[in-house]
C-alpha positions as CSV (number, residue, x, y, z in Angstrom):
1,M,-14.1,62.6,180.1
2,A,-17.8,63.4,180.7
3,E,-19.4,62.2,184.0
4,T,-22.3,59.8,183.7
5,T,-25.2,59.9,186.0
6,V,-27.4,56.8,186.5
7,A,-30.9,57.1,187.8
8,E,-31.6,55.0,190.9
9,T,-35.4,55.4,190.7
10,L,-37.9,56.0,187.9
11,L,-40.2,58.9,188.7
12,E,-43.4,59.6,186.9
13,T,-44.8,63.1,186.6
14,D,-47.4,65.1,184.9
15,V,-45.1,68.1,184.5
16,P,-45.0,68.9,180.8
17,G,-41.8,69.4,178.8
18,A,-39.6,67.4,176.6
19,R,-36.5,67.9,178.8
20,V,-38.0,68.0,182.3
21,F,-35.8,66.3,184.9
22,A,-35.8,65.6,188.7
23,L,-33.4,67.2,191.1
24,Q,-32.9,66.3,194.8
25,I,-32.4,69.3,197.1
26,E,-29.1,69.0,198.9
27,D,-29.2,71.9,201.4
28,D,-31.6,74.1,203.4
29,S,-31.0,77.3,201.4
30,M,-34.6,77.3,200.0
31,R,-36.4,76.4,203.2
32,P,-39.3,76.5,204.0
33,L,-40.4,76.0,200.4
34,F,-38.0,73.3,199.4
35,S,-36.4,71.1,202.1
36,K,-33.2,69.0,202.0
37,G,-33.8,65.6,200.4
38,E,-37.0,66.8,198.6
39,I,-37.2,66.1,194.9
40,I,-38.3,68.9,192.6
41,F,-38.8,68.9,188.8
42,I,-36.9,71.3,186.5
43,D,-38.0,72.4,183.0
44,P,-34.9,73.9,181.4
45,D,-36.9,75.2,178.5
46,S,-39.1,77.5,180.6
47,P,-38.2,81.2,180.4
48,A,-36.6,82.6,183.6
49,E,-38.6,85.6,184.9
50,P,-38.5,87.5,188.2
51,G,-40.3,85.5,190.9
52,H,-39.5,82.2,189.3
53,Y,-37.3,79.5,190.9
54,V,-34.3,78.8,188.8
55,L,-31.4,76.3,188.7
56,V,-27.9,77.8,188.2
57,E,-24.7,75.9,187.6
58,S,-22.2,78.8,187.5
59,I,-22.1,82.4,188.6
60,Q,-19.8,84.9,186.8
61,G,-18.0,82.1,185.1
62,R,-17.3,80.1,188.3
63,S,-18.8,76.7,188.8
64,T,-21.1,76.6,191.9
65,G,-22.5,73.1,191.4
66,A,-26.3,73.2,191.1
67,L,-28.1,75.9,193.1
68,V,-31.8,76.5,193.2
69,R,-32.7,80.1,193.9
70,Q,-35.5,82.6,193.4
71,L,-34.9,85.1,190.6
72,K,-35.6,88.6,191.8
73,K,-35.2,92.0,190.2
74,I,-34.5,95.0,192.4
75,G,-34.2,98.2,190.4
76,R,-31.7,97.4,187.6
77,R,-30.1,94.5,189.5
78,T,-31.1,90.9,189.2
79,I,-30.3,88.7,192.1
80,L,-30.5,85.0,193.0
81,H,-32.5,85.0,196.3
82,S,-32.2,82.3,199.0
83,L,-35.4,81.9,201.0
84,N,-33.4,80.9,204.1
85,R,-31.9,84.0,205.7
86,R,-28.8,82.0,206.7
87,H,-27.7,81.9,203.1
88,E,-26.6,85.0,201.1
89,D,-28.3,86.3,198.0
90,L,-26.1,86.1,194.9
């Protein structure tokens, strides 16, 4: 059975996009840019390019929950970079 999420608050934004949604940051992995409890807006239709911040829900087929990371390209490798050095890059 699919899980249903109910919004507790209506947020208005000028962020364009038909499928833009709000996400509350749940940890400190992206500090100092995004802090725990902060609300950010996600546009799932934007192309993911190196340097962009992305939302991932699984890595190598394993569910991770929702993670926000910076997409980086190092040589031929693409990594999901955590801004907080206490968290590993993926």
